C-alpha positions, 0 to 999 in steps of 0.5 A: 666328665662322666665316667669312661671303661667299665666304669661308665657301663657300669653306671650306666647300667645302675642308672637302668637299675633306679629307672626301675626302682622308681614304682616302688619308692613308696613300698622302699621308705616304708621298709627303710623306715621298718628295718632294724637297727643295723651294727654301725659299720664306722664303730666296728672299724675303731678297734686296736687292728685294722678290722678286716671287711670281708667280701662276699664277692662271686665274680668281677670284670677283672677276673671273671669267675673267683666262687660262683656257686657260693653262698652268703649265708655260709660265707658271712658265717666264716667271715664273722668266725675268723674275726672280720670287722664287717661284712661287704655284700656285693649285690650287683647282678650282672658283672659281680654275679651279686644278689640283693638277697644276698645281703638279707641272707647276709643279715641273718647269719650274722650280726656284724655291720654289712657294707651294700656294695654296688654302683650308686648313682641315684639318691633312692639307693640310699634308701633300697640299702637301709631297706635291706638291712646295710648298715652303709652303702659304697659311693664311688666319687668317680661315678656322679658328681660333687653335687651327686655325693651331696645328695646320696649323703643326705639321703643316707643320712635320713634313713640311718645309713652310713656311707663309705666313700671311695677315692682313688686321687687327691682331688677325690678324696678333697671332693668326699671331705667336703661331702662330709665323708666320715670313712673314706675308702682309697681303691689300688685298682682305678675303676675305669681301666681296672688297673691295680696300683697298689700303691695308691693306697700308700700315697693316699691314706696318710691323707685323710684325716685323723677323726676318719677312717680310713680303708686301704681297698684292691689288691689286698692278699696277704698279711704282709699287703695289710702290715704294710697299710696299717703303716701308711694309716689304715683303719681297714682293709677291704679284701674281696677276691682272695678271701672268697676264692678260698677253701677254707673263708675262716681261716683265709680273715684270721690270718689278714686279722690282728694289724695293729693299727698305726694311726695317721697325725694331723 
């Protein structure tokens, strides 16, 4: 079944944006091949502490405006100063207030790995992400078919891009593992209804094989939240709204960093 609700609308809009990309295919392929080697996101999340993936986020469908005047360059530099292991750059324009230029500005400001966070539904978007300087791109399992998951993974590999596969239940976890996922994000938010269940990550993180990277997403606000997901086996947390809205983003990131990883068995 195709996605419904908010996610269904976002996927339809993403497919329309893909149509606009198609005339630029040759240009994007040249740019992707010429792009400088990006730092590895997966390697950055293998430290002794739970890595903080700090997100540049102006608004969202669930919260509305978060930080409409946020500048990507200054925010990225603040996150880096606070100890972020990697950055997530929201590039979706209509509902999250993102821009492709945000990724370029962040790349110029920091040497950290950058995740292009958007609704990626076509292999050409993997090429675009690498052309923009991303280290990795988000792929939401619920947004595409299992066959398309594999296509996206292969397209990413072809241009030297990593993929963060996002899941919300056991069936999706199995599907992305079959697609060869190395980095797996468990989203506490159901993107079709926008409801958060903070126990989703607690349930699924222990099921991620120990040789993969497990990331808790959505609803992470406090150090206690990070500690809870660390106990469940998180290697990293992705944090957006709480730190984007902070008047002191470096301090906000620092408050979440340096929580020891507990690891996962099996």
